[in-house]
Structures are given as structure tokens and as C-alpha cells.
N, C-alpha and C positions, 0 to 999 in steps of 0.2 A: 157598764154593760159588757160580755163577754161572749165575742161571736163563736156561736157552735156552728157546728154544719154535720145535719143530722143524714146517717144511713139506715136505711131499713130494710130487713131480708122478711120479706112477708112468708115465706118457705118454711123459715124455722120460726118466725118472731122474735128478731135479733134486733136490736139497735145499737149503732155505735155514734157517739156525739164527739167529732174530733173539734180540739179546743185550739191545738198547735200545732203547725208542720214539722215539730222539731224528731228527732229520732228518737224511738222509743227504746227505753232501757230496762223498765220493769213494772210490773203488775203487781197490786195489792187488793185482792179480793176481799170485798165488805160482808157478802154474803154468797148464795149459791145461785143469784140472779144478777149483782153487782160487780163489775171490778174497774178500777182506777189504774190509769196505764201515766206513767213516768217518765218525763227524761233524764239523764245523768244528774242535769241539776237539781232536779225535785220539784221541778214545774209539771204542770198538769198535760198530756198530751191528748189525753182522750179518755170516755168513760163509755163501759160495755154495760147494755142492761139487755136482760133476757126476758123472754116473754112478757113486755109491756101491754103488748096488746087483749091477752089472756088475765093478765094476774094484776097490772098497772104500772106506776113507777113511785117506788119509794125515794124520798128526797133526802132524809134523814142518815146524815155522813157522805153525802156526795157534796163535791165542788160547786160551786156556782149554783145552788137550789133557785134563786128566782128564772135565771137563765135556763135551767134546764125546764123548770115547770111551763114555763113561755112557749118554749120549742114545742115540749111534748103535746100541750094543749092544743097549740096550732095545728094538732095532727090528729088532735080526737082522743090521745091515750089519757088514759086517768091517774089522776096525782094524787099520790096519797102522803100524809105525813105523819109522823110518828111509827110506831111497829107493826109489824102487820101481825 
């Protein structure tokens, strides 16, 4: 189990899941709504998800999908699998 800290900004419908307190080095965008932030050593620092309340959270391609699903479902975000 990975410990994820969820921050959600309701005013812009954006969520950020903190995975590690390592310094951010670079980001990879999976699509318009999802990005993964990495440390210099390639480990995941955090995950950005846009519009999780309106559009749901697509798990495909995200690291730690089971942990992300657990956290997102706990705050009543819809979790999607497969392509949109």
C-alpha cells in the first residue's frame, strides 16, 4: 500500500495526490487531465488530476491504481477504468 495525501481544490475541480516529499524534477502528461510528477531519480512525487468531480478519475496509465481508486472513492469521486 502506498500512502497518498489528497489535496483537492473545489474552486477549479483539481486534485493532487502527494506520494513523496522528494523534490519535484519533471512532469509527464498522460492526457489533458492527468500528469505525473517525478523526482530526479525517477520515483513518483505526485499525481495531478483535473476535473475529478465532473469527469471522474481514469486509472489507466497511473502508478498505484489500487491506492488511487481507494482514496478517490473515499471522497466520492467516480473511478474509471479503460479509455474514455
